[in-house]
N, C-alpha and C positions, 0 to 999 in steps of 0.2 A: 291765905296766906302770904304772906309779905315776902316779896324777892330780896335776898340778900344784896347789898350795894356795897362797894366796894371803891375808896378813893385811894389813889396814888400819888405821888410827887412825880412830876417828870421833869424832862431837862429844858424840853421847848414846848410848845404849844403845838398839838396835832390838827391836822387838816382836817375836815370835814368827811374826806373819804377813807382816813385812817381813822378815824372814830367810828366811824360804819362798820370797817372791817374788824378793830375791836371788839365791839359789841356782838357781832357776828360770831366771831370764834370765842366768847365768853358764853355766846347762847348755846352754840352748836355742840362744844367740848367738853369734857369733864374737866373740871378742875386741876386734877391730878396730870392729866396729858400736858394741859397750858403749861405747868410748872415743868414738866419735864424738856420740854419743848424751848422753854424761856432758858434752862440750866446750859443746853444745848448751844442755845444763843448766846450766850453770856461768856461761857469758854471759849466759842469760835471768835468773839470778839475780842476776848483777850488775847489770845494767841495773836489775832491778825495785827493788833495794837503793839504788839509787842516783838512784832516782826518775825514771830517762830510758826505761823501756819504754812504748813506745806502739806497741800493735800492733792492727791490726784496722779494720773500718769505722768506728769510732767516733772514733778518733782521727783518720783521715785527713779526715771530714767536720769535726772541731775544727780543724784546720788550715786548711782552705779558707776557714771562716767566723768565726773566733776576733776579728779586729779590723776586720770589716767593719763601716760606715756604711751609714746608710740610704740616702744618696747612692750608695754602690758597691754597695750590693744593688741599688737601681733600676737604674743602669746595666748591670749584669749581667745582668739580666733582660731589659730591651731588647736586649741582645745575646746574646742566650742561644743561638744556633745557632752563633755563636762558642766561647760558653764550652762548648759539649758537645764542640766540634771541639778545645779543649785540654785538657779531659778524659780523650776517650777516647785523644788521645797518650799521658798520662799514663797509662794503663792501668785508669782508675778503670771500675767496672763501671757499668751502668743505674742499679739499683738504688742503688747510692752516690750518683751523679748525681742521680736524683729527690730523695734525701733533701737534699741541699746546695741544692736549689732551693727546699725545702720551706721550709727555715730561712730564705734570703733573702728568701724573701715575707713572713715573718715579719719578719724586720728591716726590709725596706723600708716597710712600715707604721709602724713604731716612729717616732718624732719624734727628729731627732739633734739632737744636745745645741751 
């Protein structure tokens, strides 16, 4: 039985190591899984290219404390138990919550303008 061959136009010539990796991937993995991975990679690349890619703990923390004033930070710290409950409801881990608190403490000490 003849092995199927796929020809793809690509933007630049791959190195020998890259070509070997591609061959290994296509040999070891089902095509459906490769397509799923390529779809994910394309979406991530598009988001990165557009400047909208925000993943991980750092972006979650920045989202929570970005435009918080000193007064708001003090209020959040005074009502910290309620804030923890809200953060846990959103699925934040305890290390993430403690990092948010650390930044809020810093912001609460600064004088607001």
